[in-house]
LOBADO-476129 format. One record per residue (C-alpha): x negated, y negated, z negated; residue in three letters. Coordinates in Angstrom, 1 decimal, decimal comma, m for minus. Each point is the difference from the previous one (the first is absolute). Layout:
<pts>
+--------+--------+--------+--------+
:     xx :     yy :     zz : residu :
+--------+--------+--------+--------+
:      X :      Y :      Z :    ala :
...
+--------+--------+--------+--------+
</pts>
This chain:
<pts>
+--------+--------+--------+--------+
:     xx :     yy :     zz : residu :
+--------+--------+--------+--------+
:    0,0 :    0,0 :    0,0 :    unk :
:   m1,3 :   m3,4 :    0,9 :    unk :
:    0,8 :   m3,1 :   m2,1 :    unk :
:   m0,4 :   m3,5 :    1,4 :    unk :
:   m0,8 :   m2,6 :   m2,6 :    unk :
:    1,6 :   m3,4 :    0,7 :    unk :
:   m2,5 :   m2,6 :    0,9 :    unk :
:   m0,9 :   m2,5 :   m2,7 :    unk :
:    1,9 :   m2,8 :    1,8 :    unk :
:    3,2 :    2,0 :    0,1 :    unk :
:   m0,1 :    0,7 :   m3,7 :    unk :
:   m0,7 :   m3,7 :   m0,8 :    unk :
:    2,9 :   m1,2 :    2,1 :    unk :
:    2,3 :    2,6 :   m1,5 :    unk :
:   m0,8 :   m1,2 :   m3,5 :    unk :
:    0,4 :   m3,6 :    0,9 :    unk :
:    3,4 :    0,7 :    1,7 :    unk :
:    1,2 :    1,9 :   m3,1 :    unk :
:   m1,2 :   m2,2 :   m2,9 :    unk :
:   m1,5 :   m3,3 :    1,3 :    unk :
:    2,3 :   m1,0 :    2,8 :    unk :
:    3,5 :   m1,5 :    0,4 :    unk :
:    2,4 :    0,6 :    2,9 :    unk :
:    0,5 :   m3,1 :    2,1 :    unk :
:    2,3 :    1,3 :    2,7 :    unk :
:    2,2 :    3,0 :    0,7 :    unk :
:    2,9 :    1,2 :    2,0 :    unk :
:    0,9 :   m1,6 :    3,3 :    unk :
:   m2,6 :   m2,8 :   m0,4 :    unk :
:   m2,9 :    2,4 :   m0,3 :    unk :
:    1,4 :    2,5 :    2,5 :    unk :
:    0,4 :   m2,8 :    2,7 :    unk :
:    2,2 :    1,8 :    2,5 :    unk :
:    1,2 :   m2,0 :    3,0 :    unk :
:    3,7 :   m0,6 :   m0,2 :    unk :
:    1,1 :    0,4 :    3,7 :    unk :
:    3,7 :   m0,7 :   m0,8 :    unk :
:   m0,9 :   m3,4 :   m1,6 :    unk :
:   m1,8 :   m1,0 :    3,3 :    unk :
:    2,5 :    1,4 :    2,4 :    unk :
:    0,6 :   m3,5 :    1,3 :    unk :
:   m3,6 :   m0,1 :    1,2 :    unk :
:    0,0 :    3,2 :    2,1 :    unk :
:   m1,0 :   m0,8 :    3,6 :    unk :
:   m1,3 :   m3,5 :   m0,7 :    unk :
:   m3,4 :   m0,7 :    1,4 :    unk :
:   m2,7 :   m0,1 :   m2,6 :    unk :
:   m1,7 :   m3,4 :    0,2 :    unk :
:   m2,6 :    0,3 :   m2,8 :    unk :
:   m1,3 :    2,5 :   m2,5 :    unk :
:   m1,4 :   m1,5 :   m3,2 :    unk :
:   m2,1 :    1,9 :   m2,6 :    unk :
:   m0,1 :   m1,3 :   m3,5 :    unk :
:   m1,8 :    1,3 :   m3,2 :    unk :
:   m3,0 :    1,5 :    1,8 :    unk :
:   m3,3 :   m1,3 :   m1,4 :    unk :
:   m2,1 :    3,1 :    0,4 :    unk :
:    1,4 :    1,4 :    3,3 :    unk :
:   m0,3 :   m2,1 :    3,2 :    unk :
:    3,3 :   m1,0 :    1,6 :    unk :
:   m1,0 :    1,6 :    3,3 :    unk :
:   m0,4 :    3,3 :   m1,7 :    unk :
:    3,6 :   m0,2 :   m1,2 :    unk :
:    1,6 :   m1,3 :    3,2 :    unk :
:   m1,6 :    2,6 :    2,3 :    unk :
:    1,5 :    2,9 :   m2,1 :    unk :
:    3,5 :   m1,3 :    0,7 :    unk :
:    2,4 :    1,0 :    2,7 :    unk :
:    2,0 :   m3,2 :   m0,4 :    unk :
:   m1,9 :   m2,8 :    1,8 :    unk :
:    0,7 :   m3,5 :    1,5 :    unk :
:    1,8 :    0,2 :    3,3 :    unk :
:    1,8 :    3,2 :   m0,8 :    unk :
:    3,7 :    0,4 :   m0,9 :    unk :
:    0,5 :    0,8 :   m3,7 :    unk :
:    0,7 :    3,6 :   m0,7 :    unk :
:    1,0 :    0,9 :   m3,6 :    unk :
:   m1,4 :    3,5 :    0,5 :    unk :
:   m3,3 :   m1,4 :    1,0 :    unk :
:   m0,1 :   m2,5 :   m2,9 :    unk :
:    0,9 :    2,8 :   m2,5 :    unk :
:   m2,8 :    2,1 :    1,4 :    unk :
:   m2,4 :   m3,0 :   m0,2 :    unk :
:    0,8 :   m0,6 :   m3,7 :    unk :
:   m0,4 :    3,7 :   m0,9 :    unk :
:   m3,2 :    0,4 :    2,0 :    unk :
:   m1,6 :   m3,1 :   m1,4 :    unk :
:    1,0 :    1,1 :   m3,5 :    unk :
:   m1,9 :    3,2 :    0,5 :    unk :
:   m3,3 :   m1,8 :    0,7 :    unk :
:   m2,4 :    0,2 :   m2,8 :    unk :
:   m0,5 :   m3,8 :   m0,8 :    unk :
:    3,7 :   m0,7 :   m0,6 :    unk :
:    2,0 :    0,6 :   m3,1 :    unk :
:    3,3 :   m1,2 :    1,6 :    unk :
:    1,1 :   m1,4 :    3,4 :    unk :
:    3,2 :   m1,8 :    0,7 :    unk :
:    1,2 :   m1,4 :    3,4 :    unk :
:    2,5 :   m2,8 :    0,3 :    unk :
:    1,7 :   m1,5 :    3,0 :    unk :
:    0,8 :   m3,7 :    0,5 :    unk :
:    2,1 :   m1,4 :    2,9 :    unk :
:   m1,4 :   m2,4 :    2,5 :    unk :
:    2,7 :   m1,6 :    2,1 :    unk :
:    2,7 :    2,3 :    1,4 :    unk :
:   m2,1 :    2,7 :    1,7 :    unk :
:   m3,4 :    0,1 :   m1,7 :    unk :
:   m1,3 :    1,0 :   m3,4 :    unk :
:   m3,2 :    0,1 :   m2,1 :    unk :
:   m1,3 :    2,9 :   m2,1 :    unk :
:   m1,7 :   m0,7 :   m3,4 :    unk :
:   m2,2 :    2,9 :   m1,2 :    unk :
:   m0,6 :   m0,4 :   m3,8 :    unk :
:   m2,6 :    2,3 :   m1,4 :    unk :
:   m1,3 :    0,6 :   m3,6 :    unk :
:   m3,6 :    1,2 :    0,1 :    unk :
:   m1,5 :    2,6 :   m2,3 :    unk :
:   m3,1 :   m0,9 :   m2,1 :    unk :
:   m3,3 :   m0,1 :    2,0 :    unk :
:   m1,8 :    2,1 :   m2,5 :    unk :
:    2,3 :    3,0 :    0,7 :    unk :
:   m0,4 :   m0,3 :    3,7 :    unk :
:   m3,8 :   m0,2 :   m0,1 :    unk :
:   m0,5 :    2,6 :   m2,7 :    unk :
:   m3,3 :    1,7 :   m0,9 :    unk :
:    0,9 :    2,9 :   m2,1 :    unk :
:   m1,5 :    3,2 :   m1,4 :    unk :
:    1,0 :    3,4 :    1,5 :    unk :
:    0,0 :    3,0 :   m2,3 :    unk :
:    1,3 :    3,5 :    0,9 :    unk :
:   m0,4 :    3,3 :   m1,9 :    unk :
:    0,8 :    3,5 :    1,3 :    unk :
:    0,6 :    2,3 :   m2,9 :    unk :
:   m0,4 :    3,2 :    2,1 :    unk :
:   m3,4 :   m0,9 :    1,4 :    unk :
:   m1,0 :   m2,3 :   m2,8 :    unk :
:   m0,9 :   m2,6 :    2,6 :    unk :
:   m0,2 :   m3,6 :   m1,2 :    unk :
:    0,0 :   m2,7 :    2,7 :    unk :
:   m0,7 :   m3,6 :   m0,8 :    unk :
:   m0,7 :   m3,2 :    1,9 :    unk :
:    1,2 :   m3,5 :    1,0 :    unk :
:    2,3 :   m1,2 :    2,8 :    unk :
:    0,7 :   m3,5 :    1,3 :    unk :
:    3,3 :   m0,2 :    2,0 :    unk :
:    0,8 :   m3,4 :    1,5 :    unk :
:    3,4 :    0,1 :    1,8 :    unk :
:    0,0 :   m3,7 :    1,0 :    unk :
:   m3,5 :   m0,3 :    1,3 :    unk :
:   m0,7 :   m3,4 :    1,6 :    unk :
:    3,6 :   m1,0 :   m1,1 :    unk :
:    1,3 :    1,7 :    3,2 :    unk :
:    1,5 :    3,2 :   m1,4 :    unk :
:   m3,1 :    2,0 :    1,1 :    unk :
:   m1,3 :    2,9 :   m2,0 :    unk :
:   m3,5 :    0,4 :   m1,3 :    unk :
:   m1,3 :    2,6 :   m2,4 :    unk :
:   m3,2 :    1,3 :   m1,6 :    unk :
:   m0,1 :    3,4 :   m1,8 :    unk :
:   m2,9 :    1,6 :   m1,8 :    unk :
:    0,3 :    3,3 :   m1,9 :    unk :
:   m2,1 :    2,7 :   m1,7 :    unk :
:    0,8 :    3,1 :   m2,0 :    unk :
:   m1,6 :    2,1 :   m2,7 :    unk :
:   m1,5 :    2,3 :    2,5 :    unk :
:   m2,0 :   m2,8 :    1,7 :    unk :
:    2,2 :   m0,2 :    3,1 :    unk :
:    0,2 :   m3,6 :    1,4 :    unk :
:    2,4 :   m1,8 :    2,3 :    unk :
:    0,3 :   m3,6 :    1,2 :    unk :
:    2,2 :   m1,7 :    2,6 :    unk :
:    0,8 :   m3,5 :    1,3 :    unk :
:    2,9 :   m0,9 :    2,3 :    unk :
:    1,7 :   m3,0 :    1,6 :    unk :
:    3,1 :   m0,2 :    2,2 :    unk :
:    2,4 :   m2,6 :    1,4 :    unk :
:    3,3 :    0,4 :    1,9 :    unk :
:   m0,3 :   m3,3 :    1,8 :    unk :
:   m2,5 :   m1,9 :    2,1 :    unk :
:    1,3 :   m3,5 :    0,1 :    unk :
:    3,7 :    0,2 :    1,1 :    unk :
:   m0,6 :    3,3 :    1,8 :    unk :
:    1,1 :    3,1 :   m1,8 :    unk :
:   m3,3 :    1,7 :    0,8 :    unk :
:   m1,4 :    2,1 :   m2,9 :    unk :
:   m3,7 :    0,4 :   m0,6 :    unk :
:   m1,7 :    2,0 :   m2,7 :    unk :
:   m3,3 :    1,5 :   m1,1 :    unk :
:   m1,3 :    2,3 :   m2,7 :    unk :
:   m3,4 :    1,4 :   m1,0 :    unk :
:   m0,4 :    2,7 :   m2,6 :    unk :
:   m2,6 :    2,3 :   m1,6 :    unk :
:    0,1 :    3,0 :   m2,2 :    unk :
:   m2,6 :    2,5 :   m1,3 :    unk :
:    0,9 :    3,4 :   m1,5 :    unk :
:   m2,8 :    1,1 :   m2,5 :    unk :
:    1,6 :    3,2 :   m1,2 :    unk :
:   m0,3 :    3,2 :    2,1 :    unk :
:    3,2 :    1,5 :    1,5 :    unk :
:    1,2 :    3,5 :    0,8 :    unk :
:    0,9 :   m0,9 :    3,5 :    unk :
:   m1,6 :   m2,1 :    2,8 :    unk :
:    1,1 :   m3,6 :   m0,4 :    unk :
:   m1,2 :   m3,5 :    0,6 :    unk :
:   m2,7 :   m0,7 :   m2,6 :    unk :
:   m0,7 :   m3,6 :    1,0 :    unk :
:    1,8 :   m2,4 :    2,4 :    unk :
:   m0,5 :   m3,5 :    1,2 :    unk :
:    2,9 :   m1,2 :    2,1 :    unk :
:    1,2 :   m3,1 :    1,8 :    unk :
:    3,2 :   m0,5 :    1,8 :    unk :
:    2,0 :   m2,8 :    1,7 :    unk :
:    3,6 :   m0,3 :    1,4 :    unk :
:    2,0 :   m2,3 :    2,3 :    unk :
:    3,8 :   m0,2 :    0,1 :    unk :
:    1,6 :   m1,5 :    3,1 :    unk :
:    3,7 :   m0,9 :   m0,1 :    unk :
:    2,5 :    1,2 :    2,7 :    unk :
:    2,9 :   m2,0 :   m1,3 :    unk :
:    0,5 :   m3,4 :   m1,6 :    unk :
:    2,8 :    0,9 :   m2,4 :    unk :
:   m0,9 :    0,2 :   m3,7 :    unk :
:    3,1 :    2,0 :   m0,8 :    unk :
:   m1,1 :    2,9 :    2,0 :    unk :
:   m3,4 :   m0,3 :    1,6 :    unk :
:   m2,3 :    2,4 :    1,8 :    unk :
:   m3,8 :    0,1 :    0,3 :    unk :
:   m2,7 :    2,0 :    1,7 :    unk :
:   m2,9 :    0,7 :   m2,3 :    unk :
:   m3,5 :    0,7 :    1,2 :    unk :
:   m3,0 :    0,8 :   m2,3 :    unk :
:   m3,4 :    1,5 :   m0,1 :    unk :
:   m2,1 :    1,4 :   m2,9 :    unk :
:   m3,6 :    1,2 :   m0,3 :    unk :
:   m1,1 :    2,2 :   m2,8 :    unk :
:   m3,4 :    1,2 :   m1,0 :    unk :
:    0,5 :    3,3 :   m1,9 :    unk :
:   m2,1 :    2,5 :   m1,8 :    unk :
:    1,8 :    3,4 :    0,0 :    unk :
:   m0,7 :    3,0 :   m2,2 :    unk :
:    0,5 :    1,6 :   m3,4 :    unk :
:   m3,0 :   m1,6 :   m1,7 :    unk :
:   m2,0 :   m3,1 :    0,5 :    unk :
:   m3,2 :    1,8 :    0,8 :    unk :
:    1,4 :    2,0 :    3,0 :    unk :
:    2,5 :   m2,6 :    1,4 :    unk :
:   m0,2 :   m0,7 :    3,7 :    unk :
:    0,4 :   m3,4 :    1,6 :    unk :
:    3,1 :   m0,7 :    2,2 :    unk :
:    1,0 :   m3,1 :    1,9 :    unk :
:    3,7 :   m0,2 :    0,7 :    unk :
:    1,7 :   m2,5 :    2,4 :    unk :
:    3,7 :   m0,3 :   m0,3 :    unk :
:    2,1 :   m2,1 :    2,3 :    unk :
:    3,8 :   m0,2 :   m0,5 :    unk :
:    3,2 :   m1,2 :    1,7 :    unk :
:    3,4 :   m0,3 :   m1,7 :    unk :
:    3,5 :   m1,5 :    0,1 :    unk :
:    1,9 :   m1,6 :   m2,8 :    unk :
:    3,7 :   m1,1 :   m0,3 :    unk :
:    1,1 :   m1,8 :   m3,2 :    unk :
:    3,6 :   m0,9 :   m0,5 :    unk :
:    0,0 :   m0,1 :   m3,8 :    unk :
:    1,5 :   m3,0 :   m1,9 :    unk :
:   m2,8 :    0,1 :   m2,5 :    unk :
:   m3,3 :    1,7 :   m0,7 :    unk :
:    0,2 :    0,7 :   m3,8 :    unk :
:    3,7 :    0,4 :   m0,6 :    unk :
:    1,6 :    0,6 :    3,5 :    unk :
:    3,7 :    0,5 :    0,0 :    unk :
:    0,7 :    0,6 :    3,7 :    unk :
:   m1,9 :    0,8 :    3,2 :    unk :
:   m2,5 :    2,4 :    1,2 :    unk :
:   m3,7 :    0,5 :    0,6 :    unk :
:   m1,8 :    2,1 :    2,6 :    unk :
:   m3,7 :    0,5 :    0,5 :    unk :
:   m2,0 :    2,4 :    2,2 :    unk :
:   m3,7 :    0,0 :    0,5 :    unk :
:   m2,4 :    2,2 :    2,0 :    unk :
:   m3,7 :   m0,1 :   m0,9 :    unk :
:   m2,9 :    1,7 :    1,7 :    unk :
:   m3,1 :    1,1 :   m1,9 :    unk :
:   m3,2 :    0,6 :    1,8 :    unk :
:   m3,2 :    1,3 :   m1,7 :    unk :
:   m2,6 :   m2,0 :    1,9 :    unk :
:   m3,2 :    1,8 :   m1,2 :    unk :
:   m1,2 :    3,5 :    0,3 :    unk :
:    2,1 :    2,4 :    2,0 :    unk :
:    3,1 :   m2,2 :   m0,5 :    unk :
:    3,6 :    0,9 :   m0,2 :    unk :
:    3,3 :   m1,8 :    0,6 :    unk :
:    3,3 :    0,3 :   m1,9 :    unk :
:    3,2 :   m2,0 :   m0,2 :    unk :
:    2,5 :   m1,0 :   m2,7 :    unk :
:    3,6 :   m1,0 :    0,3 :    unk :
:    1,7 :   m1,9 :   m2,9 :    unk :
:    3,7 :   m0,8 :   m0,2 :    unk :
:    1,9 :   m1,9 :   m2,6 :    unk :
:    3,8 :   m0,5 :    0,1 :    unk :
:    2,0 :   m1,9 :   m2,7 :    unk :
:    3,7 :   m0,8 :   m0,1 :    unk :
:    1,8 :   m2,2 :   m2,6 :    unk :
:    3,7 :   m0,4 :   m0,6 :    unk :
:    1,7 :   m2,1 :   m2,8 :    unk :
:    3,0 :    1,7 :   m1,6 :    unk :
:    0,9 :   m3,0 :   m2,1 :    unk :
:   m1,8 :   m3,2 :   m1,3 :    unk :
:   m2,1 :    2,0 :   m2,4 :    unk :
:   m0,4 :    3,5 :    1,6 :    unk :
:   m2,1 :    1,0 :    3,0 :    unk :
:   m0,7 :    3,4 :    1,7 :    unk :
:   m3,5 :    0,3 :    1,4 :    unk :
:   m1,2 :    2,9 :    2,2 :    unk :
:   m3,5 :    0,7 :    1,2 :    unk :
:   m1,7 :    2,5 :    2,4 :    unk :
:   m3,8 :    0,0 :    0,0 :    unk :
:   m2,1 :    2,3 :    2,3 :    unk :
:   m3,7 :    0,4 :    0,8 :    unk :
:   m1,1 :    2,5 :    2,8 :    unk :
:   m3,5 :    0,8 :    1,1 :    unk :
:   m0,9 :    1,4 :    3,4 :    unk :
:   m3,2 :    1,1 :    1,7 :    unk :
:   m3,3 :    1,2 :   m1,6 :    unk :
:    0,5 :   m1,7 :   m3,4 :    unk :
:   m2,5 :    0,8 :   m2,7 :    unk :
:    1,0 :    2,4 :   m2,8 :    unk :
:   m0,7 :   m2,5 :   m2,7 :    unk :
:    2,9 :   m2,2 :    0,9 :    unk :
:    3,0 :    0,9 :   m2,1 :    unk :
:    3,2 :   m1,9 :   m0,9 :    unk :
:    1,2 :    0,2 :   m3,5 :    unk :
:    3,7 :    0,5 :   m1,0 :    unk :
:    1,1 :   m0,7 :   m3,5 :    unk :
:    0,0 :   m3,1 :   m2,2 :    unk :
:    1,8 :   m3,4 :    0,0 :    unk :
:   m0,5 :   m0,6 :    3,7 :    unk :
:    1,3 :    3,3 :    1,4 :    unk :
:    1,8 :    2,7 :   m2,1 :    unk :
:    0,5 :   m1,1 :   m3,6 :    unk :
:    0,0 :    2,9 :   m2,5 :    unk :
:   m3,4 :    1,3 :    1,1 :    unk :
:   m3,5 :   m1,0 :   m0,7 :    unk :
:   m1,8 :   m2,2 :    2,6 :    unk :
:   m1,1 :    2,2 :    2,9 :    unk :
:    1,4 :    3,2 :   m1,5 :    unk :
:    0,3 :    1,2 :    3,6 :    unk :
:   m2,6 :   m0,8 :    2,7 :    unk :
:    0,3 :    0,6 :    3,7 :    unk :
:   m0,9 :   m1,4 :    3,4 :    unk :
:    3,6 :   m1,1 :    0,8 :    unk :
:    2,8 :   m1,3 :   m2,2 :    unk :
:    3,6 :   m1,2 :    0,1 :    unk :
:    1,7 :   m1,6 :   m3,0 :    unk :
:    3,5 :   m1,4 :   m0,5 :    unk :
:    1,4 :   m2,1 :   m2,9 :    unk :
:    3,5 :   m1,1 :   m0,9 :    unk :
:    0,5 :   m2,6 :   m2,7 :    unk :
:    3,0 :   m1,6 :   m1,6 :    unk :
:   m1,2 :   m3,4 :   m1,3 :    unk :
:    1,9 :   m2,1 :   m2,5 :    unk :
:   m0,6 :   m3,6 :   m1,2 :    unk :
:    2,5 :   m0,1 :   m2,9 :    unk :
:   m1,3 :   m3,4 :   m1,3 :    unk :
:   m0,8 :   m3,2 :    1,8 :    unk :
:   m3,4 :   m1,5 :    0,2 :    unk :
:   m1,1 :   m2,0 :   m3,1 :    unk :
:   m2,5 :   m2,8 :   m0,1 :    unk :
:   m2,2 :   m0,4 :   m3,1 :    unk :
:   m2,3 :   m2,8 :   m1,2 :    unk :
:   m3,2 :    1,9 :   m0,8 :    unk :
:   m2,7 :   m1,5 :   m2,3 :    unk :
:   m2,9 :   m1,6 :    1,9 :    unk :
:    1,4 :    1,2 :    3,4 :    unk :
:    3,3 :   m1,7 :    0,5 :    unk :
:    3,3 :    1,2 :    1,6 :    unk :
:    0,0 :    3,4 :    1,5 :    unk :
:    2,6 :    2,7 :    0,7 :    unk :
:    0,9 :    3,6 :   m0,9 :    unk :
:    2,7 :    2,4 :    1,2 :    unk :
:    0,6 :    3,5 :   m1,2 :    unk :
:    1,3 :    2,8 :    2,3 :    unk :
:    0,8 :    3,7 :   m0,2 :    unk :
:   m0,4 :    2,8 :    2,6 :    unk :
:    1,1 :    3,6 :    0,5 :    unk :
:   m2,0 :    2,0 :    2,6 :    unk :
:   m0,4 :    3,2 :    1,9 :    unk :
:   m3,2 :    0,8 :    1,9 :    unk :
:   m0,8 :    3,0 :    2,2 :    unk :
:   m2,8 :    0,8 :    2,4 :    unk :
:   m2,3 :    2,6 :    1,6 :    unk :
:   m3,7 :    0,2 :    0,7 :    unk :
:   m1,4 :    2,5 :    2,5 :    unk :
:   m3,2 :    0,8 :    1,9 :    unk :
:    1,2 :    2,9 :    2,2 :    unk :
:    3,3 :   m0,1 :    1,9 :    unk :
:    1,1 :    3,2 :   m1,7 :    unk :
:   m0,1 :   m1,9 :   m3,4 :    unk :
:    2,8 :   m2,4 :    1,2 :    unk :
:    3,0 :    1,8 :   m1,5 :    unk :
:    2,8 :   m0,6 :   m2,4 :    unk :
:   m1,6 :    1,8 :   m3,0 :    unk :
:   m3,1 :   m2,3 :    0,2 :    unk :
:    2,0 :   m3,2 :   m0,7 :    unk :
:   m0,4 :   m1,4 :   m3,5 :    unk :
:    2,4 :   m2,3 :   m1,7 :    unk :
:    0,2 :   m2,3 :   m3,0 :    unk :
:    2,7 :   m2,2 :   m1,6 :    unk :
:    0,2 :   m2,5 :   m2,8 :    unk :
:    0,6 :   m3,4 :   m1,3 :    unk :
:   m2,1 :   m3,2 :   m0,3 :    unk :
:   m0,1 :   m3,6 :   m1,0 :    unk :
:   m1,2 :   m3,0 :    1,8 :    unk :
:   m1,3 :   m3,3 :   m1,4 :    unk :
:   m0,1 :   m2,7 :    2,8 :    unk :
:   m2,5 :   m2,6 :   m1,1 :    unk :
:   m2,9 :   m2,2 :    1,3 :    unk :
:   m2,4 :    2,8 :   m0,8 :    unk :
:   m0,3 :    2,2 :    3,1 :    unk :
:    3,6 :   m0,9 :    0,8 :    unk :
:    1,3 :    3,2 :   m1,6 :    unk :
:   m1,1 :    2,3 :   m2,8 :    unk :
:    1,4 :    3,5 :    0,4 :    unk :
:    0,6 :    2,6 :   m2,6 :    unk :
:    1,3 :    3,4 :    1,2 :    unk :
:    0,7 :    3,4 :   m1,6 :    unk :
:    0,2 :    2,8 :    2,5 :    unk :
:    1,3 :    3,6 :   m0,5 :    unk :
:   m0,4 :    3,1 :    2,2 :    unk :
:    2,0 :    3,2 :    0,3 :    unk :
:   m3,0 :    1,8 :   m1,6 :    unk :
:    0,7 :   m1,9 :   m3,2 :    unk :
:   m3,0 :   m2,4 :    0,1 :    unk :
:    0,4 :   m3,6 :   m1,2 :    unk :
:   m2,3 :   m2,8 :    1,1 :    unk :
:   m0,1 :   m3,7 :   m1,0 :    unk :
:   m1,5 :   m2,6 :    2,3 :    unk :
:   m1,0 :   m3,6 :   m0,5 :    unk :
:   m0,9 :   m1,9 :    3,2 :    unk :
:    0,1 :   m3,5 :    1,4 :    unk :
:    1,0 :   m1,5 :    3,3 :    unk :
:    2,8 :    1,0 :    2,4 :    unk :
:    0,3 :    3,6 :    1,2 :    unk :
:    2,6 :   m0,6 :    2,7 :    unk :
+--------+--------+--------+--------+
</pts>
């Protein structure tokens, strides 16, 4: 069983929220839902101007380019509701409200009023501490995660880790979804890890890797947009079971993919869908060389049952083809795949995982005045889930009795720290029970 200790910053904020803070807003004011009925009179009017108010840490251009509603377009209440929900899911904002004002008989102006989260929580340097009871592995390190880099909603992160067996890892990454007013995404990442302990199977002992990606839009709509994604990575690996007998491998990996995103939010979507498919080629460019391919597919569907309840479905697949090396194995089990099992309980060269979640937000978002930090927001949610999936290496292994399933319940704390803190308890038909603590969105 693996336990994940909350980061120090999470514990501090939780204590402040409980004993050292006071609520400053709740209910409809904090939830900030767009009231389409109240603005029915404005439907079809041409949007003359869009104002943004309350943003001191996020550039106005970064807010405007995320909106479907823009000057010169007819006002569509569905688009405005989507804009308010989507902006509200962005990390820097505690609340977002959009108001409509008339201009003459046939035009209108939009006023976007945001309340920003404290800078300290968006540019957080925090300790990372994980402990695996089964293997007695203790991992520790530091991470810096800036989700409003250059005040343009870009992402920048640095991560350095080590464990009690002298294994090391480090990574740095940057990405943006926009170049000026063009919805062109650009990103890069460099990483390094070194495995000091010997293994029972051939694996990557050491790796230095760099990668970059470029996303090109096919549509202008923000409500449902599509992109072509191209990327390339170059890795310098040492492969073996021990450091002394590892062999050097240079791996070139170009990729090409397609993405459709019709969700009305990224952290708490209520409606819409997401589709992603990517094909990557991998070519060993030293020695005898070999070539193999990988296909990744991610499909998500969200449907709101009522104002507080959402059904979410996901299908995730990874398929390898060609002369792929034996040391590449996908893990199944843990908070990202099948809850109820340990991480990577099942390992194989192909995998397919499905998840069904019933998500409930029984209480509205609440704003708190935190000591030293200022006003920030918290919202509590509940989830019931069922996960199932299969991993296989040979075609004969893809059969019904090789599927594994888990089910359970969980809690979600939506906050400025990693957007969401997730606690799940998974059960399996074999009678095992596994708790998980993790951060960030799963899907």
